[in-house]
N, C-alpha and C positions, 0 to 999 in steps of 0.2 A: 483463430479466430481473433476478430479483433474490435476489441467497445470504442477505444477512445484515441486509433486511428493508430493504437501503436501494435505493437506483435511481438511477441517471444524473437523472431529475430530480427526487429530491429533495438528490442532492447537491448540485444547482443549484439552485435553495432555501437549503440550511440554509451555500455558498458566500456568498452572497449578506448573511446572515447575519455572517458572520468578514470582508465585505468592509468591515464598516460599525464594526466593532474597531475594526479593525486597518487601520483611512485617514490615516496621518495617523504610525504609532508605527513605533518601529523594528526593526525587522528581527531586525539579531542582536540579542535578547533573548527570545531562542532559548527560554528555562526560560519568561516571566514568559509570552510568545505564546498556549507551547501551554497553560495555563492560564487563557487568558480562550478555549480553546474550550469545554474545561469548563463554561464559566462562564455556556457561551452557550443547548449545547443535551446531552442523556443521550447516550452511547452513537453513536452515524451516526461511527462510527472508523473505516473505508472514507476518508470524505471530512476528516476531521481529518486522518488520515494521509499527503498526498495538501499539505493546510496542511504537514505537518510537513518532509514532507520538500522541501517550496519555501524552505522556512528554510535549511534548511542549505544547498543551492542557491544561493545570494543568497549567506551568508557562507565559503561555496565561493570564485562567482567573486568575490568584493568580495576575496576574499584572492590571488586569482592564483593558484588550486594546485585539482586540481581533486579531485572531493568525496571521491576514495577517498584522499587523501591528507593533504584537508584532516582528514579523518577518525580516521585515526592507522595506513593504510596503506597499502601498495605494489605493485610492480606484480608481486615476485615468490611475492604469498602469491593462492593458487587459493579463489575460497569457490565453491561446487557448490551453487544450490541443482534444488529440484524444478522440476514440467511437471504440475499437477494436469490430474486428469480431467475433468471434472465427474459428479452424479450425475446416468444420467439410462437409458438403452435398453440392458442388461449388453451384448448385443451388441455397439453402437453404441462404450458404451467401450471392452471386450478394439481392438477397431479402430482409436477413438481413441489406447488405448493400445502400440499395438502400431508405427504414424505416428509416435506422442514418441519410444519406442527407435530406431527408426530414425532417427532424424533426430538423436540423437545424446545423450540428452537421458540423463546418467546416471546422475540418480534420477528416479521418475514417480510424485505419489501420488495415491490414491484415493478416491475419496468411495465410501463403503458406507449411503448412510443418508440419512433425509430425520431436519429433527425436533428437540429438545432434545439438547445432548449427553451423549455419557454418561461416565460419574467414573470 
């Protein structure tokens, strides 16, 4: 299923391009590596995000720190995130939202339409 024009299949193809341009390069030069992704292909932000996250994970591991600490966070900070209900049949969406609420998520994002984003 594709929400933003990307699918698992297209992500795999694009990832192989990224592999070729990064082979043998320093993963700790994060800004350079991320800029290279944009030079290979326009858009494809989901797979680019996965590669970006991988760079930070590598850097944190090499620094011997958990990622949150490497990024300046601490265990005392509470981070809340949303759980998204995907666009679909209204009855199923309502049931999904209820399950999410019952699972204890404090924030639920509900997608309400398809097409171009509204400004």
